[in-house]
Structures are given as C-alpha cells and as structure tokens.
Biopython code that builds the backbone (N, CA, C, O; Angstrom):
import numpy as np
from Bio.PDB.StructureBuilder import StructureBuilder

atoms = [
    (1, "MET", "N", (6.864, 2.812, -2.486)),
    (1, "MET", "CA", (5.829, 1.768, -2.143)),
    (1, "MET", "C", (4.787, 1.909, -1.965)),
    (1, "MET", "O", (4.600, 2.480, -0.890)),
    (2, "ARG", "N", (3.458, 1.556, -2.759)),
    (2, "ARG", "CA", (2.280, 1.673, -2.504)),
    (2, "ARG", "C", (1.625, 0.825, -1.697)),
    (2, "ARG", "O", (2.032, -0.335, -1.624)),
    (3, "PHE", "N", (0.626, 1.196, -1.033)),
    (3, "PHE", "CA", (-0.404, 0.498, 0.105)),
    (3, "PHE", "C", (-2.032, 0.622, -0.358)),
    (3, "PHE", "O", (-2.617, 1.576, -0.871)),
    (4, "ILE", "N", (-2.562, -0.802, 0.049)),
    (4, "ILE", "CA", (-4.043, -0.791, -0.086)),
    (4, "ILE", "C", (-4.351, -0.781, 1.400)),
    (4, "ILE", "O", (-3.776, -1.302, 2.355)),
    (5, "THR", "N", (-5.590, 0.080, 1.286)),
    (5, "THR", "CA", (-5.997, -0.014, 2.910)),
    (5, "THR", "C", (-6.969, -0.673, 2.982)),
    (5, "THR", "O", (-7.599, -1.012, 1.981)),
    (6, "ILE", "N", (-7.327, -1.023, 4.292)),
    (6, "ILE", "CA", (-8.852, -1.962, 4.405)),
    (6, "ILE", "C", (-9.175, -1.337, 5.607)),
    (6, "ILE", "O", (-8.402, -0.834, 6.423)),
    (7, "GLN", "N", (-10.535, -1.423, 5.644)),
    (7, "GLN", "CA", (-11.522, -1.024, 6.990)),
    (7, "GLN", "C", (-11.968, -1.957, 7.459)),
    (7, "GLN", "O", (-12.439, -2.730, 6.624)),
    (8, "ILE", "N", (-12.062, -2.339, 8.716)),
    (8, "ILE", "CA", (-12.703, -3.561, 9.406)),
    (8, "ILE", "C", (-13.287, -2.900, 10.683)),
    (8, "ILE", "O", (-12.643, -2.375, 11.591)),
    (9, "PRO", "N", (-15.015, -3.065, 10.543)),
    (9, "PRO", "CA", (-15.932, -2.362, 11.236)),
    (9, "PRO", "C", (-15.793, -3.357, 12.947)),
    (9, "PRO", "O", (-15.455, -4.536, 13.056)),
    (10, "ILE", "N", (-16.082, -2.636, 13.795)),
    (10, "ILE", "CA", (-15.512, -3.102, 15.545)),
    (10, "ILE", "C", (-16.599, -3.730, 15.633)),
    (10, "ILE", "O", (-17.595, -3.318, 15.039)),
    (11, "PHE", "N", (-16.615, -4.493, 16.151)),
    (11, "PHE", "CA", (-17.937, -5.399, 17.118)),
    (11, "PHE", "C", (-17.668, -5.958, 18.293)),
    (11, "PHE", "O", (-16.613, -6.592, 18.288)),
    (12, "ASP", "N", (-18.279, -5.946, 19.346)),
    (12, "ASP", "CA", (-17.579, -7.064, 20.143)),
    (12, "ASP", "C", (-18.823, -7.964, 20.433)),
    (12, "ASP", "O", (-19.832, -7.560, 21.011)),
    (13, "THR", "N", (-18.637, -9.189, 19.979)),
    (13, "THR", "CA", (-19.753, -10.302, 20.082)),
    (13, "THR", "C", (-19.851, -11.020, 21.136)),
    (13, "THR", "O", (-20.560, -12.023, 21.215)),
    (14, "GLY", "N", (-19.052, -10.507, 22.152)),
    (14, "GLY", "CA", (-18.959, -10.980, 23.657)),
    (14, "GLY", "C", (-18.567, -12.645, 23.620)),
    (14, "GLY", "O", (-18.915, -13.318, 24.590)),
    (15, "GLU", "N", (-17.856, -13.286, 22.521)),
    (15, "GLU", "CA", (-17.288, -14.483, 22.484)),
    (15, "GLU", "C", (-15.909, -14.205, 23.151)),
    (15, "GLU", "O", (-15.354, -13.107, 23.199)),
    (16, "THR", "N", (-15.362, -15.603, 23.753)),
    (16, "THR", "CA", (-14.564, -15.788, 24.366)),
    (16, "THR", "C", (-13.293, -15.774, 23.233)),
    (16, "THR", "O", (-13.426, -15.689, 22.012)),
    (17, "PRO", "N", (-12.058, -15.878, 23.978)),
    (17, "PRO", "CA", (-10.974, -15.912, 23.092)),
    (17, "PRO", "C", (-10.942, -17.270, 22.160)),
    (17, "PRO", "O", (-10.624, -17.343, 20.973)),
    (18, "GLU", "N", (-11.465, -18.579, 23.258)),
    (18, "GLU", "CA", (-11.406, -19.724, 22.569)),
    (18, "GLU", "C", (-12.323, -19.833, 21.637)),
    (18, "GLU", "O", (-12.074, -20.381, 20.563)),
    (19, "ALA", "N", (-13.590, -19.286, 21.956)),
    (19, "ALA", "CA", (-14.719, -19.172, 20.661)),
    (19, "ALA", "C", (-14.103, -18.472, 19.519)),
    (19, "ALA", "O", (-14.440, -18.729, 18.363)),
    (20, "LYS", "N", (-13.070, -17.455, 19.863)),
    (20, "LYS", "CA", (-12.745, -17.192, 18.183)),
    (20, "LYS", "C", (-12.278, -17.548, 17.707)),
    (20, "LYS", "O", (-12.410, -17.319, 16.505)),
    (21, "VAL", "N", (-11.042, -18.665, 18.263)),
    (21, "VAL", "CA", (-10.000, -19.512, 17.895)),
    (21, "VAL", "C", (-10.861, -20.332, 16.888)),
    (21, "VAL", "O", (-10.540, -20.388, 15.701)),
    (22, "GLU", "N", (-12.185, -21.096, 17.481)),
    (22, "GLU", "CA", (-12.514, -21.871, 16.853)),
    (22, "GLU", "C", (-13.316, -20.896, 15.491)),
    (22, "GLU", "O", (-13.500, -21.454, 14.410)),
    (23, "LYS", "N", (-13.667, -19.689, 15.663)),
    (23, "LYS", "CA", (-14.332, -18.988, 14.562)),
    (23, "LYS", "C", (-13.125, -18.817, 13.312)),
    (23, "LYS", "O", (-13.201, -18.889, 12.086)),
    (24, "MET", "N", (-12.007, -18.560, 14.243)),
    (24, "MET", "CA", (-10.747, -18.476, 13.073)),
    (24, "MET", "C", (-10.697, -19.701, 12.178)),
    (24, "MET", "O", (-10.754, -19.528, 10.961)),
    (25, "LYS", "N", (-10.594, -20.955, 12.692)),
    (25, "LYS", "CA", (-10.525, -21.727, 12.022)),
    (25, "LYS", "C", (-11.565, -22.198, 10.917)),
    (25, "LYS", "O", (-11.304, -22.808, 9.880)),
    (26, "GLU", "N", (-12.983, -21.712, 11.443)),
    (26, "GLU", "CA", (-13.906, -22.013, 10.446)),
    (26, "GLU", "C", (-13.738, -21.107, 9.225)),
    (26, "GLU", "O", (-14.047, -21.483, 8.094)),
    (27, "GLU", "N", (-13.218, -19.854, 9.508)),
    (27, "GLU", "CA", (-12.799, -19.006, 8.655)),
    (27, "GLU", "C", (-11.914, -19.061, 7.956)),
    (27, "GLU", "O", (-11.929, -18.357, 6.946)),
    (28, "LEU", "N", (-10.776, -19.943, 8.235)),
    (28, "LEU", "CA", (-9.554, -20.048, 7.331)),
    (28, "LEU", "C", (-9.907, -20.975, 6.284)),
    (28, "LEU", "O", (-9.704, -20.753, 5.090)),
    (29, "ASP", "N", (-10.722, -22.568, 6.998)),
    (29, "ASP", "CA", (-11.145, -23.263, 6.082)),
    (29, "ASP", "C", (-12.210, -23.020, 4.923)),
    (29, "ASP", "O", (-12.411, -23.771, 3.970)),
    (30, "GLU", "N", (-12.858, -21.805, 5.203)),
    (30, "GLU", "CA", (-13.972, -21.329, 4.044)),
    (30, "GLU", "C", (-12.982, -20.448, 3.216)),
    (30, "GLU", "O", (-13.355, -20.086, 2.100)),
    (31, "LEU", "N", (-11.781, -20.082, 3.661)),
    (31, "LEU", "CA", (-10.814, -19.252, 2.646)),
    (31, "LEU", "C", (-9.849, -20.145, 2.010)),
    (31, "LEU", "O", (-9.455, -19.905, 0.868)),
    (32, "LEU", "N", (-9.469, -21.096, 2.627)),
    (32, "LEU", "CA", (-8.900, -22.062, 1.790)),
    (32, "LEU", "C", (-9.532, -23.131, 0.985)),
    (32, "LEU", "O", (-8.787, -23.752, 0.228)),
    (33, "ASP", "N", (-10.608, -23.401, 1.021)),
    (33, "ASP", "CA", (-11.709, -24.151, 0.465)),
    (33, "ASP", "C", (-11.768, -23.225, -1.104)),
    (33, "ASP", "O", (-11.501, -23.667, -2.222)),
    (34, "GLU", "N", (-12.208, -21.824, -0.730)),
    (34, "GLU", "CA", (-12.022, -21.318, -1.986)),
    (34, "GLU", "C", (-11.108, -21.355, -2.955)),
    (34, "GLU", "O", (-11.424, -21.335, -4.145)),
    (35, "PHE", "N", (-9.730, -21.420, -2.476)),
    (35, "PHE", "CA", (-9.054, -21.657, -3.288)),
    (35, "PHE", "C", (-8.207, -22.924, -3.919)),
    (35, "PHE", "O", (-7.341, -23.079, -4.779)),
    (36, "CYS", "N", (-9.214, -24.023, -2.678)),
    (36, "CYS", "CA", (-8.584, -25.277, -3.299)),
    (36, "CYS", "C", (-9.448, -26.329, -4.316)),
    (36, "CYS", "O", (-9.260, -27.515, -4.587)),
    (37, "HIS", "N", (-10.441, -25.394, -4.736)),
    (37, "HIS", "CA", (-11.675, -26.389, -5.225)),
    (37, "HIS", "C", (-12.298, -25.540, -6.700)),
    (37, "HIS", "O", (-13.193, -24.697, -6.644)),
    (38, "GLY", "N", (-11.719, -25.906, -7.775)),
    (38, "GLY", "CA", (-12.007, -24.981, -8.549)),
    (38, "GLY", "C", (-11.693, -23.629, -8.912)),
    (38, "GLY", "O", (-11.177, -22.808, -8.153)),
    (39, "PRO", "N", (-12.028, -23.432, -10.106)),
    (39, "PRO", "CA", (-11.195, -21.720, -10.238)),
    (39, "PRO", "C", (-11.434, -20.801, -8.784)),
    (39, "PRO", "O", (-12.146, -21.226, -7.874)),
    (40, "VAL", "N", (-11.002, -20.000, -8.750)),
    (40, "VAL", "CA", (-10.786, -18.863, -7.650)),
    (40, "VAL", "C", (-12.059, -17.837, -7.807)),
    (40, "VAL", "O", (-11.875, -17.046, -8.732)),
    (41, "ASN", "N", (-13.219, -17.676, -7.168)),
    (41, "ASN", "CA", (-13.940, -16.811, -7.462)),
    (41, "ASN", "C", (-13.370, -15.505, -6.388)),
    (41, "ASN", "O", (-13.404, -15.336, -5.170)),
    (42, "LYS", "N", (-12.910, -14.812, -7.416)),
    (42, "LYS", "CA", (-11.907, -13.117, -6.716)),
    (42, "LYS", "C", (-12.986, -12.610, -5.263)),
    (42, "LYS", "O", (-12.575, -12.276, -4.152)),
    (43, "LYS", "N", (-14.364, -12.690, -5.702)),
    (43, "LYS", "CA", (-15.260, -11.475, -4.878)),
    (43, "LYS", "C", (-15.772, -12.711, -3.809)),
    (43, "LYS", "O", (-16.269, -12.384, -2.731)),
    (44, "THR", "N", (-15.658, -13.761, -4.079)),
    (44, "THR", "CA", (-15.820, -14.515, -2.669)),
    (44, "THR", "C", (-14.512, -14.799, -1.724)),
    (44, "THR", "O", (-14.442, -14.981, -0.508)),
    (45, "ALA", "N", (-13.318, -14.762, -2.922)),
    (45, "ALA", "CA", (-12.026, -15.083, -1.798)),
    (45, "ALA", "C", (-11.829, -13.879, -0.982)),
    (45, "ALA", "O", (-11.559, -13.966, 0.216)),
    (46, "LEU", "N", (-11.985, -12.503, -1.730)),
    (46, "LEU", "CA", (-11.850, -11.381, -1.117)),
    (46, "LEU", "C", (-12.543, -11.261, 0.460)),
    (46, "LEU", "O", (-11.980, -10.754, 1.431)),
    (47, "SER", "N", (-14.049, -11.923, 0.439)),
    (47, "SER", "CA", (-14.741, -12.025, 1.556)),
    (47, "SER", "C", (-14.418, -12.925, 2.153)),
    (47, "SER", "O", (-15.016, -13.011, 3.225)),
    (48, "GLU", "N", (-13.673, -13.732, 1.954)),
    (48, "GLU", "CA", (-13.155, -14.772, 3.157)),
    (48, "GLU", "C", (-12.132, -14.296, 3.545)),
    (48, "GLU", "O", (-11.958, -14.315, 4.764)),
    (49, "MET", "N", (-11.147, -13.736, 2.739)),
    (49, "MET", "CA", (-10.015, -12.909, 3.480)),
    (49, "MET", "C", (-10.365, -11.613, 4.484)),
    (49, "MET", "O", (-9.503, -11.122, 5.213)),
    (50, "PHE", "N", (-11.739, -11.128, 4.425)),
    (50, "PHE", "CA", (-11.951, -9.936, 5.257)),
    (50, "PHE", "C", (-12.618, -10.633, 6.471)),
    (50, "PHE", "O", (-12.211, -10.369, 7.603)),
    (51, "ASP", "N", (-13.613, -11.500, 6.278)),
    (51, "ASP", "CA", (-13.743, -12.711, 7.252)),
    (51, "ASP", "C", (-12.460, -12.762, 8.345)),
    (51, "ASP", "O", (-12.242, -12.185, 9.410)),
    (52, "VAL", "N", (-11.949, -13.448, 7.784)),
    (52, "VAL", "CA", (-10.404, -13.676, 8.566)),
    (52, "VAL", "C", (-9.808, -12.850, 9.336)),
    (52, "VAL", "O", (-9.274, -13.212, 10.384)),
    (53, "VAL", "N", (-9.822, -11.494, 8.871)),
    (53, "VAL", "CA", (-9.173, -10.353, 9.488)),
    (53, "VAL", "C", (-10.564, -9.529, 10.271)),
    (53, "VAL", "O", (-10.290, -8.508, 10.902)),
    (54, "GLN", "N", (-11.418, -9.793, 10.239)),
    (54, "GLN", "CA", (-12.547, -9.565, 11.136)),
    (54, "GLN", "C", (-12.650, -10.445, 12.364)),
    (54, "GLN", "O", (-12.945, -9.949, 13.451)),
    (55, "VAL", "N", (-12.400, -11.822, 12.210)),
    (55, "VAL", "CA", (-12.357, -12.230, 13.307)),
    (55, "VAL", "C", (-10.948, -12.219, 14.125)),
    (55, "VAL", "O", (-10.992, -12.436, 15.336)),
    (56, "MET", "N", (-9.784, -11.987, 13.533)),
    (56, "MET", "CA", (-8.945, -11.465, 14.088)),
    (56, "MET", "C", (-8.892, -10.397, 14.897)),
    (56, "MET", "O", (-8.453, -10.338, 16.045)),
    (57, "HIS", "N", (-9.406, -9.484, 14.174)),
    (57, "HIS", "CA", (-9.837, -8.636, 15.273)),
    (57, "HIS", "C", (-10.407, -8.647, 16.813)),
    (57, "HIS", "O", (-9.926, -8.178, 17.845)),
    (58, "GLY", "N", (-11.771, -9.457, 16.531)),
    (58, "GLY", "CA", (-12.493, -9.707, 17.544)),
    (58, "GLY", "C", (-11.723, -10.952, 18.267)),
    (58, "GLY", "O", (-12.361, -11.384, 19.227)),
    (59, "PHE", "N", (-10.506, -11.610, 18.017)),
    (59, "PHE", "CA", (-9.844, -12.401, 18.777)),
    (59, "PHE", "C", (-8.793, -11.511, 19.920)),
    (59, "PHE", "O", (-8.638, -11.822, 21.100)),
    (60, "ILE", "N", (-8.388, -10.781, 19.478)),
    (60, "ILE", "CA", (-7.479, -9.990, 20.280)),
    (60, "ILE", "C", (-8.083, -9.171, 21.089)),
    (60, "ILE", "O", (-7.620, -8.881, 22.192)),
    (61, "GLN", "N", (-9.614, -8.531, 20.442)),
    (61, "GLN", "CA", (-10.153, -7.775, 21.698)),
    (61, "GLN", "C", (-10.563, -8.480, 22.496)),
    (61, "GLN", "O", (-10.500, -8.015, 23.634)),
    (62, "ALA", "N", (-11.241, -10.058, 22.349)),
    (62, "ALA", "CA", (-11.835, -10.737, 23.302)),
    (62, "ALA", "C", (-10.693, -10.987, 24.468)),
    (62, "ALA", "O", (-10.947, -11.180, 25.657)),
    (63, "GLU", "N", (-9.370, -10.939, 23.868)),
    (63, "GLU", "CA", (-8.345, -11.580, 24.866)),
    (63, "GLU", "C", (-8.059, -10.270, 25.923)),
    (63, "GLU", "O", (-7.730, -10.514, 27.084)),
    (64, "VAL", "N", (-8.177, -9.149, 25.543)),
    (64, "VAL", "CA", (-7.851, -8.222, 26.541)),
    (64, "VAL", "C", (-8.816, -7.561, 27.014)),
    (64, "VAL", "O", (-8.570, -6.414, 27.387)),
    (65, "LYS", "N", (-10.189, -8.081, 27.138)),
    (65, "LYS", "CA", (-11.338, -7.353, 27.244)),
    (65, "LYS", "C", (-11.367, -7.496, 28.905)),
    (65, "LYS", "O", (-11.892, -6.680, 29.662)),
    (66, "ASN", "N", (-10.870, -8.385, 29.188)),
    (66, "ASN", "CA", (-10.903, -8.487, 30.713)),
    (66, "ASN", "C", (-9.710, -7.930, 31.785)),
    (66, "ASN", "O", (-9.554, -7.876, 33.005)),
    (67, "LEU", "N", (-9.019, -7.576, 30.643)),
    (67, "LEU", "CA", (-7.906, -6.583, 30.951)),
    (67, "LEU", "C", (-7.844, -5.038, 31.585)),
    (67, "LEU", "O", (-7.512, -4.494, 32.638)),
    (68, "LEU", "N", (-8.450, -4.629, 30.088)),
    (68, "LEU", "CA", (-8.843, -3.017, 30.016)),
    (68, "LEU", "C", (-9.857, -2.916, 29.884)),
    (68, "LEU", "O", (-10.538, -3.941, 29.891)),
    (69, "VAL", "N", (-10.487, -1.620, 29.693)),
    (69, "VAL", "CA", (-11.741, -1.031, 29.949)),
    (69, "VAL", "C", (-11.836, -0.037, 28.758)),
    (69, "VAL", "O", (-10.855, 0.635, 28.439)),
    (70, "GLY", "N", (-12.943, 0.047, 28.148)),
    (70, "GLY", "CA", (-13.426, 1.050, 27.048)),
    (70, "GLY", "C", (-12.165, 1.540, 26.127)),
    (70, "GLY", "O", (-11.360, 0.701, 25.722)),
    (71, "ASP", "N", (-12.018, 2.940, 25.806)),
    (71, "ASP", "CA", (-10.853, 2.914, 24.825)),
    (71, "ASP", "C", (-9.341, 2.625, 24.905)),
    (71, "ASP", "O", (-8.457, 2.959, 24.115)),
    (72, "ASP", "N", (-9.258, 1.920, 26.058)),
    (72, "ASP", "CA", (-7.589, 1.471, 26.260)),
    (72, "ASP", "C", (-7.632, -0.090, 25.666)),
    (72, "ASP", "O", (-6.608, -0.738, 25.449)),
    (73, "ILE", "N", (-9.341, -0.714, 25.380)),
    (73, "ILE", "CA", (-9.072, -1.837, 24.276)),
    (73, "ILE", "C", (-8.893, -1.521, 22.962)),
    (73, "ILE", "O", (-8.069, -2.130, 22.281)),
    (74, "GLN", "N", (-9.567, -0.640, 22.527)),
    (74, "GLN", "CA", (-9.806, -0.186, 21.135)),
    (74, "GLN", "C", (-8.230, 0.177, 20.959)),
    (74, "GLN", "O", (-7.649, -0.507, 20.116)),
    (75, "THR", "N", (-7.617, 0.960, 21.502)),
    (75, "THR", "CA", (-6.280, 1.452, 21.626)),
    (75, "THR", "C", (-5.237, 0.389, 21.569)),
    (75, "THR", "O", (-4.241, 0.636, 20.890)),
    (76, "TYR", "N", (-5.324, -0.809, 22.211)),
    (76, "TYR", "CA", (-4.723, -1.782, 22.320)),
    (76, "TYR", "C", (-4.407, -3.072, 21.072)),
    (76, "TYR", "O", (-3.408, -3.730, 20.784)),
    (77, "VAL", "N", (-6.105, -3.005, 20.442)),
    (77, "VAL", "CA", (-6.369, -3.809, 19.406)),
    (77, "VAL", "C", (-5.344, -2.926, 18.009)),
    (77, "VAL", "O", (-4.535, -3.551, 17.323)),
    (78, "GLU", "N", (-5.575, -1.651, 17.860)),
    (78, "GLU", "CA", (-5.153, -0.851, 16.884)),
    (78, "GLU", "C", (-3.638, -0.874, 16.845)),
    (78, "GLU", "O", (-3.129, -0.892, 15.724)),
    (79, "ARG", "N", (-2.799, -0.876, 17.963)),
    (79, "ARG", "CA", (-1.721, -1.034, 18.368)),
    (79, "ARG", "C", (-1.168, -2.578, 17.703)),
    (79, "ARG", "O", (-0.222, -2.737, 16.932)),
    (80, "CYS", "N", (-1.904, -3.421, 18.160)),
    (80, "CYS", "CA", (-1.734, -5.114, 17.613)),
    (80, "CYS", "C", (-1.520, -4.851, 16.252)),
    (80, "CYS", "O", (-0.427, -5.101, 15.743)),
    (81, "PHE", "N", (-2.649, -4.271, 15.471)),
    (81, "PHE", "CA", (-2.888, -4.279, 14.094)),
    (81, "PHE", "C", (-1.477, -3.299, 13.627)),
    (81, "PHE", "O", (-0.763, -3.713, 12.713)),
    (82, "LYS", "N", (-1.240, -2.339, 14.139)),
    (82, "LYS", "CA", (-0.172, -1.713, 13.375)),
    (82, "LYS", "C", (1.065, -2.196, 13.471)),
    (82, "LYS", "O", (1.845, -2.128, 12.521)),
    (83, "LYS", "N", (1.418, -2.797, 14.757)),
    (83, "LYS", "CA", (2.724, -3.543, 14.794)),
    (83, "LYS", "C", (2.920, -4.371, 13.948)),
    (83, "LYS", "O", (3.992, -4.525, 13.362)),
    (84, "GLY", "N", (1.455, -5.298, 13.695)),
    (84, "GLY", "CA", (1.456, -6.340, 12.793)),
    (84, "GLY", "C", (1.453, -6.220, 11.237)),
    (84, "GLY", "O", (1.679, -7.149, 10.461)),
    (85, "ASN", "N", (1.197, -5.084, 10.944)),
    (85, "ASN", "CA", (1.557, -4.345, 9.798)),
    (85, "ASN", "C", (2.711, -4.122, 9.390)),
    (85, "ASN", "O", (3.247, -4.694, 8.442)),
    (86, "ASP", "N", (3.254, -3.148, 10.175)),
    (86, "ASP", "CA", (4.418, -2.671, 10.142)),
    (86, "ASP", "C", (5.621, -3.856, 9.858)),
    (86, "ASP", "O", (6.472, -3.712, 8.980)),
    (87, "ALA", "N", (5.550, -4.937, 10.668)),
    (87, "ALA", "CA", (6.071, -5.954, 10.221)),
    (87, "ALA", "C", (5.949, -6.800, 9.048)),
    (87, "ALA", "O", (6.836, -7.413, 8.455)),
    (88, "HIS", "N", (4.813, -6.737, 8.833)),
    (88, "HIS", "CA", (4.683, -7.311, 7.458)),
    (88, "HIS", "C", (5.166, -6.177, 6.321)),
    (88, "HIS", "O", (6.001, -6.539, 5.493)),
    (89, "ILE", "N", (4.797, -5.203, 6.288)),
    (89, "ILE", "CA", (5.793, -4.082, 5.464)),
    (89, "ILE", "C", (7.308, -4.388, 5.118)),
    (89, "ILE", "O", (7.866, -4.426, 4.021)),
    (90, "GLU", "N", (7.831, -4.607, 6.478)),
    (90, "GLU", "CA", (9.362, -4.787, 6.440)),
    (90, "GLU", "C", (9.482, -5.930, 6.006)),
    (90, "GLU", "O", (10.358, -5.892, 5.142)),
    (91, "LYS", "N", (9.021, -7.115, 6.139)),
    (91, "LYS", "CA", (9.211, -8.367, 5.660)),
    (91, "LYS", "C", (9.110, -8.442, 4.339)),
    (91, "LYS", "O", (9.993, -9.084, 3.770)),
    (92, "MET", "N", (8.183, -7.907, 3.628)),
    (92, "MET", "CA", (7.854, -7.779, 2.342)),
    (92, "MET", "C", (8.618, -6.945, 1.316)),
    (92, "MET", "O", (8.794, -7.141, 0.113)),
    (93, "THR", "N", (9.084, -5.813, 2.242)),
    (93, "THR", "CA", (10.342, -4.797, 1.482)),
    (93, "THR", "C", (11.440, -5.716, 1.602)),
    (93, "THR", "O", (11.984, -5.795, 0.500)),
    (94, "ILE", "N", (12.054, -6.508, 2.526)),
    (94, "ILE", "CA", (13.108, -7.023, 2.351)),
    (94, "ILE", "C", (13.032, -8.256, 1.177)),
    (94, "ILE", "O", (13.878, -8.497, 0.315)),
    (95, "ARG", "N", (11.729, -8.965, 1.429)),
    (95, "ARG", "CA", (11.998, -9.860, 0.147)),
    (95, "ARG", "C", (11.604, -9.283, -1.078)),
    (95, "ARG", "O", (11.731, -10.051, -2.031)),
    (96, "SER", "N", (11.211, -8.283, -1.314)),
    (96, "SER", "CA", (10.998, -7.739, -2.716)),
    (96, "SER", "C", (12.225, -7.270, -3.034)),
    (96, "SER", "O", (12.528, -7.590, -4.184)),
    (97, "ALA", "N", (13.173, -6.546, -2.393)),
    (97, "ALA", "CA", (14.764, -6.559, -2.319)),
    (97, "ALA", "C", (15.221, -7.825, -2.662)),
    (97, "ALA", "O", (15.539, -7.934, -3.846)),
    (98, "GLU", "N", (15.333, -8.718, -2.032)),
    (98, "GLU", "CA", (15.809, -10.208, -2.035)),
    (98, "GLU", "C", (15.325, -10.863, -3.567)),
    (98, "GLU", "O", (16.222, -11.156, -4.358)),
    (99, "ARG", "N", (14.348, -11.010, -3.830)),
    (99, "ARG", "CA", (13.877, -11.525, -4.940)),
    (99, "ARG", "C", (13.661, -10.664, -6.531)),
    (99, "ARG", "O", (13.450, -11.244, -7.597)),
    (100, "GLY", "N", (13.766, -9.307, -6.366)),
    (100, "GLY", "CA", (13.985, -8.849, -7.412)),
    (100, "GLY", "C", (12.532, -8.162, -7.943)),
    (100, "GLY", "O", (12.256, -7.740, -9.066)),
    (101, "TRP", "N", (11.682, -8.208, -6.682)),
    (101, "TRP", "CA", (10.191, -7.792, -7.234)),
    (101, "TRP", "C", (10.245, -6.221, -7.978)),
    (101, "TRP", "O", (11.176, -5.477, -7.672)),
    (102, "GLU", "N", (9.454, -5.873, -8.726)),
    (102, "GLU", "CA", (9.221, -4.562, -8.853)),
    (102, "GLU", "C", (7.992, -4.407, -7.968)),
    (102, "GLU", "O", (7.054, -5.130, -7.632)),
    (103, "VAL", "N", (8.467, -2.917, -7.688)),
    (103, "VAL", "CA", (7.785, -2.113, -6.858)),
    (103, "VAL", "C", (6.930, -1.068, -7.480)),
    (103, "VAL", "O", (7.587, -0.028, -7.519)),
    (104, "PRO", "N", (5.684, -0.893, -8.006)),
    (104, "PRO", "CA", (5.228, 0.175, -8.638)),
    (104, "PRO", "C", (5.042, 1.314, -7.908)),
    (104, "PRO", "O", (4.619, 2.334, -8.452)),
]
sb = StructureBuilder()
sb.init_structure("model")
sb.init_model(0)
sb.init_chain("A")
sb.init_seg("    ")
for serial, (resi, resn, name, xyz) in enumerate(atoms, 1):
    if name == "N":
        sb.init_residue(resn, " ", resi, " ")
    sb.init_atom(name, np.array(xyz, "f"), 0.0, 1.0, " ", f" {name:<3s}", serial, name[0])
structure = sb.get_structure()
C-alpha cells in the first residue's frame, strides 16, 4: 500500500478548546461549501481540507495545554495523530479488501 504524507505547521494560537470547536465548525462549513456549490476547485478544496487538519491539531493541543508542558504537549499531539492515522489505515485496508478496491 502506498501513502500520501502531509505536513501541518505547529502553532499555538492561545485559543481555548471551545474556541477551536467553533473554528472547526467554520472550517468544515467552508470545506462542505466547496463541494456543494458548483464545480469543485481542487486547489481550494485541498486548501480547505488542510485548514480542517490544522484546526484539529490546534484543538488537540489546546485540550492538553493545561495538563502537560513543553515537549510533552507536542508528543501527545503526535501520538494522537499517529493513532488516528493508524486506525484510518486499518479501516481503509479492511474496506478495500471487502469492496475489491485496487491498491496500486
């Protein structure tokens, strides 16, 4: 199986988890709008998808900022992303086998 690697810059905007939830709603609305209104612009759709991932990073970081310090925060965030990514790969591996999808 082949993979696409993405990179998300690390920022601490100082926002609360609640503010990040609201920001996530905005970003998800923008992503949905791109797919629901007229022809999809791939460049814009990708930009919106990356914005969603960026805010997800910020949300996880904001949730643990008061519990952990320094490098422990980033290590926790990286573990969360890795666990989520591993679960997604497993799910897609199962789906591809069940549905007969071609894996290049």
